[in-house]
N, C-alpha and C positions, 0 to 999 in steps of 0.2 A: 717319207719316214726314213730315219737312219736305221742301220742295222747295228744292234748291240750284241756283241759276242763275248762269252765268258768261257774259259777253259774249265771243264769239270773238276780237274785236279785242284785248281786254284780255289774253286768254290767249296770243295770238300775241306781243304785246308782251313779256309776262313770259317767255315761252320764249326770246325773243331776249336778254333780260337775264341768263338763266342758270337753273340748276336751283333755286336757293334762291327766286328770284322766282316761278318756275313753281309750286312747292309752296305758296308764300305766298298766291297767288291762290286756291287751293283752301281753305286754312285760313281766310282772311278771308271767303270766301263761305259756308263752313260755319258759322262763328261768326255771321255776319250772319243766317243763316237761323234761328238759335235766339235771336235778339235780343241777341247779344253776350255772353251769360252761360251758362256750363255749370252746370246743376243736374241733380238726379236726373231730373226731368221732361224737360228738354231733351236730356239724353244718351239717354234712351229713344227720342227721336224720330229719332235718327241711326242709320245702319246701321253694321255693324262696321268696314267699311273707313274710313268717315268718322271714327269714333272713334279708330281706330288712327292715322290721320294727325294728329289733334289731340293724341294722347298723344306721338307723335314730336315734334311741334312744341314741346310743353312740355319734354320731355326734352332736346331739342336746345338750346333757349334757356337752360335752367337749367344744364345740364352745361357748355356752352361758356362760360357766364358765371362759374360758380363751382363746377363739379364736382358730384358726387353728394351731397356734404355739403350744399351750398347747396340742391339740389333737395329733399332730405329736410327740411332746416330750414325751408324755405318751405312745407312742408305738402303737397308733391306726391307723397310716397311712395305713399299709397293709390291715387292716380290712375294712377300708372305701374305699380305692382307688384300691385295687386289687380285690375286689368283684364287681360284675356287678351292684352295687348300683345306680350309675348315670343313667345307661340305664333303670333300673327298674323304678325309679321314673319318668323318662321321659315317659315311657309307662303308668304310672299311671296318667299322665297329668301334672306333675310338671316340666315343661320345664325350668323355671328359676332356680330351685333348681339343676336340672341336669347340667345345664351350670355352675353354681357356683362350683359344685363338680368337674367337669372337669377342671375348671380353678385352683382350689386348688390342684388337682392332678398334674398338670403341675409344680406348685411351689414345691410340695412334691418331685417330681422327681429331681428338681434342688437343693433343700436345705435339703431334708429329713435326710440324713446322719449327717449333721452338727447339725440339731435341735435335733435329737434323742440321741446324745451323752450324757453320764453322765456329770453332771455339778453341781455347787453349786447353791443355790437359787439366789444369786446375778447374776451369769452367765445366769441362766434361765430368770430372769427378763430383763436382757439386750437384750435377743433375740427378744423381742418385738420391740426394736428400730433397731436391726440389720436386721430384715426382714420386712420392712414396706410394701412390696408388699402384705402381708396378710391383711393389715388394711382395704382396700376396701371390701375384701371378708367377713371379720368379720362384718363390718358395714352392708353390704347387708344381711347377714344371720340374724342379730338382727332385722333389719328393716322388713324382710319378714317372720320371724319365726312364728308369729301368723297366718298369711295367710297359710303358708305351713302346720302347725300343723292342721289347720282346714281342708285343702284339704286331708291330710293323714287320718284324722279321718273319713272324708266322704268316702274315698276309702275303709277303713277297714269296715265301717258300711255297705257299699254296697256289700262287698265280705267277710262277716264274716266267711263263711265256709272255706275260704282259710287260716284262722288264728286259728280258734278254733271251738270246738263243744260247743254250749250253752245248758246248762242243767237247768231243773226246780229246 
């Protein structure tokens, strides 16, 4: 296991900035602890809570930027859907998020290969119309993102020792 350390002053500052900044301090510290790159080896050095937070971060960044089609096209389908992410967030109390990820997983299994293929920018943009089944999932994610971020930040705050060691 890698050791993840966060300075208390930085954590306090991030908490004042809001829940997104609070979670980002943990994401950045976890990534720094593995040399900034996730590989099979570095992922094995992280605990399940740390991995779940990194998957959330990737899911959040991709879906808020371009929806599940973008997430899948950019090659993150296996990272999100083959990890026990949905089960973990359900155990953290985020049942709606878990269900959404399971629903997206079903669509990934159905369309993933087509969406992941190399294509031009025009072909990529056309995918949003080709796969309208993702629209409701994208909308739900955007509508509940703030609530889920808040719940995740609360979970991390209540279980800080699962994520990092806080130093003075």
